[in-house]
C-alpha positions in Angstrom: 0.0 0.0 0.0 1.9 3.0 -1.2 -0.5 5.4 0.5 1.5 5.1 3.7 5.2 5.2 4.4 6.7 2.3 6.3 6.8 3.1 10.0 7.4 1.2 13.2 3.6 1.1 13.7 2.6 0.5 10.0 3.6 -2.6 8.1 3.0 -2.0 4.5 2.6 -4.9 2.1 5.4 -6.0 -0.3 5.2 -4.1 -3.7 5.9 -7.3 -5.6 5.5 -10.4 -3.4 7.8 -13.0 -4.7 7.9 -15.9 -2.2 5.0 -17.9 -0.9 5.4 -16.2 2.5 5.3 -12.7 1.0 2.2 -13.6 -1.0 0.6 -14.9 2.1 1.4 -11.7 4.0 0.1 -9.6 1.1 -3.2 -11.6 1.0 -3.6 -11.3 4.8 -2.8 -7.5 4.7 -5.3 -7.0 1.9 -8.1 -8.9 3.7 -7.3 -7.1 7.0 -7.3 -3.7 5.4 -10.6 -4.4 3.7 -12.2 -5.3 7.1 -10.7 -2.2 8.8 -12.0 0.1 6.0 -15.5 -1.4 6.2 -15.5 -1.0 9.9 -14.4 2.7 9.7 -17.0 3.2 7.0 -19.7 1.8 9.3 -18.6 3.9 12.3 -18.5 7.0 10.1 -22.0 6.3 8.9 -23.3 5.9 12.4 -21.3 8.7 14.0 -21.1 11.6 11.6 -18.9 13.5 14.0 -15.9 11.3 13.1 -16.7 11.5 9.3 -15.6 15.1 8.8 -12.0 14.8 9.9 -10.6 15.1 6.4 -8.3 12.2 7.1 -6.3 14.1 9.8 -6.2 13.5 13.5 -8.0 16.4 15.2 -7.0 15.1 18.6 -3.9 13.4 20.1 -3.4 9.8 19.1 -4.5 8.7 22.6 -7.7 10.7 22.5 -8.4 9.5 19.0 -8.1 5.9 20.1 -10.5 6.6 23.0 -13.0 8.2 20.6 -12.9 5.3 18.1 -13.1 2.7 20.9 -16.1 4.5 22.4 -17.8 4.7 19.0 -17.2 1.0 18.5 -18.7 0.2 21.9 -21.7 2.4 21.3 -22.2 0.8 17.8 -22.2 -2.6 19.4 -24.8 -1.5 21.9 -26.9 0.0 19.2 -26.6 -3.2 17.1 -27.5 -5.4 20.1 -30.6 -3.3 20.7 -31.6 -3.3 17.0 -30.9 0.3 16.3 -30.1 0.5 12.6 -27.5 2.7 11.0 -29.3 5.6 9.4 -28.7 5.8 5.6 -26.7 8.9 4.6 -26.3 10.8 1.4 -22.9 10.3 -0.1 -20.7 13.3 0.2 -19.9 15.2 -3.0 -16.3 15.6 -1.9 -14.5 12.4 -0.9 -12.4 12.8 2.2 -11.4 9.3 2.7 -8.1 9.4 0.9 -5.2 9.3 3.3 -3.1 12.4 3.6 0.4 12.2 2.2 3.2 11.5 4.7 4.4 14.7 6.3 7.8 13.2 7.2 9.0 10.9 4.4 10.8 7.9 5.8 14.5 7.6 5.5 14.7 4.2 3.8 18.2 3.5 5.2 17.4 4.2 8.9 17.9 1.4 11.4 14.2 1.7 12.4 13.1 1.1 8.9 15.4 -2.0 8.7 13.9 -3.2 12.0 10.4 -2.8 10.5 11.3 -4.6 7.4 12.7 -7.5 9.5 9.4 -7.5 11.5 7.4 -7.8 8.3 9.6 -10.6 7.0 9.2 -12.4 10.3 5.4 -12.1 10.2 5.5 -13.4 6.6 7.3 -16.5 7.6 
């Protein structure tokens, strides 16, 4: 996924998976990303307050995590009680595209090499 730079907290897929392990990692990454995107789409439909962020964090990462976790819990409660997600009109301007990285990764840094090793370990 070229939308995000490799970071210690983001494992991007291989650009051209060559080995069976790399292909397996790529398939798992694609499936997981699809689930995460659908989940965020559902939460954004139910809780319009998190839909208008423009792809940027409006709060600290810690607060953002609490907001998302709370929305997920409230969604689960609503689902358990049979409260449907209200249909919404699609926005004319799509704001789901990720923002470009503000700090391009130095591809030769030790941290990047550690992340690449981690991804390779997960692939195996």
